[in-house]
N, C-alpha and C positions, 0 to 999 in steps of 0.2 A: 505492500499501499504504500502511496507516496503521500509527502506534505501536502498539507490544505493550503489555500492560496489564503492571502490575509480576508479577506469577504467573505469566506467557508470558515474560519477560525471563529470572525465577528458573528456570524450568523449562530455557530454552534455555542458557541457561549452565553448569547442571547435566548436559545432554546432552554439549555441548562438554567440559571436564572431566573426564566418562567417558571420553569418544573421546582426551582425552591420555595420561589414564593407561590406557587398555587400550594404546596405543603404547608406552608406556612400559614398561608389564609385558613386551609382547613382546620390546622391545629387550633386557629385562634375561635372559628367557629363553635369547632366541637368545646374549648372551653368556655366560652361563652354561652354554649347552651346550658353544661355545668353549672354556673354564675347563677344562670335564671332561675332554676331547678331548683337551685339550694333556695335562693333569693322567695321563691313561690311555694318555700314550706315541704319538698319535694325532696327526696333523697337523689343524691349526685352520681351520673353513673359510675361505676366500678369497674377500674380498668384492672383485669387479671394477670398476672403472669401464668401463664397455664400449668395449672395445676399446685399453684401456693395459697397456702391457706392458715388459715390457726384458730385452734379452739382455747378461748377463754373462758376459765372456769369461773361461775356464778354459783357465790352462796350468800344464804339469805335474801335471792333475789336481783343482789348486786354482783357486778361482773369486779373480780378478782384482778392483782396484778399476774396472777398464776396463767401463763399462758405456752400453750402447746404448739409450733409448728407443725403443719401438715405439708407434704408435698404429696400429692395424688399422683399414683394410687399408693395407698394409706393403711395398712389395717393398724385398728386400734384396740388395744385392750391391754395386758399386763404380761410382763414376762415370766415364759416356767422355765427352766432349765427342758425338759423333757420337751416342750413345743419350737424351744429356740425364740432368735430373736424379734421381737415385732419393731413397726415403724414409730408409735405413737404411744408408750407405754404410762398410762395413767396407775398403776401398781402400786408408786407411793405414795397416791392420794389418801389420805385415811380422815375419814372410815371409809371415803365412796369406792376407794378401789377393790374391799372387798367384795362388792358388787359387780365388778365388772371381771367378762370371762378373758380367758387369756388369749383367745380370738374373735374380741367381740365384734367387731363390724368393720367394712374397707370403705374409704374413701375414696370415690372416679372423681376423673373427669373426662367426661367423653364429649365432644362435640360441642366443649364451648360449656356446659355445663357439668356444675358437680352435683353427685348421688351421695346416699349414705347407702349402705346392703349391709341389713346383718346377717352376722354369719352362722346364725343358730345360735345364740347367746341366751343363757340362764335367765338373764332377768330383764333381758328386751335392750329394744332401740326406738328413742320416740320423739318426737316432734312435737312441738307447742303449735298447735291451733288457735280451735275455743279454748279447748284441753290439752294434756299431752297425750297425743296419738300413738300407739305402737306401729311401729312400720317396716317393712320386711326389704323394699328398694324404693325409695322417694329421691325426688330432687331436692336441694342446699341452695340456699338463696344467703346473698350477706346478711348477716343479722338474725339470722333463724336460731332458736331459741332447741338445744338438741339436748336429749339425754342418755346416754350408754346405763343401763342402771339406774339406779339415785346418783348418779354424777352430770350435772348437768352444767350445761356450755353454751355459749353464743358463739356460732361459726362464724369467721371474717375472712374474706375473699384477700388475698393479698398480702404484704408485709405488715408489721405494727408500725 
């Protein structure tokens, strides 16, 4: 391939700059839409790193500083040497850890959607709707209250 002549270089640079300007304008529009949503009292859209989330422990109805990172797909449970390591070990929680199965549930991220799947746990996996409802395989959304046995959490998408 040969060198571009000066006029072709100028056209190429102008096209590159136009592409950058378009990208910046799209980002500004997205940011303004998020600000408008917050100003209107709505939740801002959550931009997820694919599969990155966290479980924030709740006690007495309030979120605590205890956070368990989740990188889906992730098995939630408690470590036992006969079963081997798991991804999110809730066994150290007292007293809640005693109600969590060794392989309690799996958090998945498929087609841009988080899901929780109970793995046949003894004490169940629950999502808060009007009340806690036992689930087998359900979608998870940012801010969703979830319980593994009697251990309650808030599911958060993305980093803290």
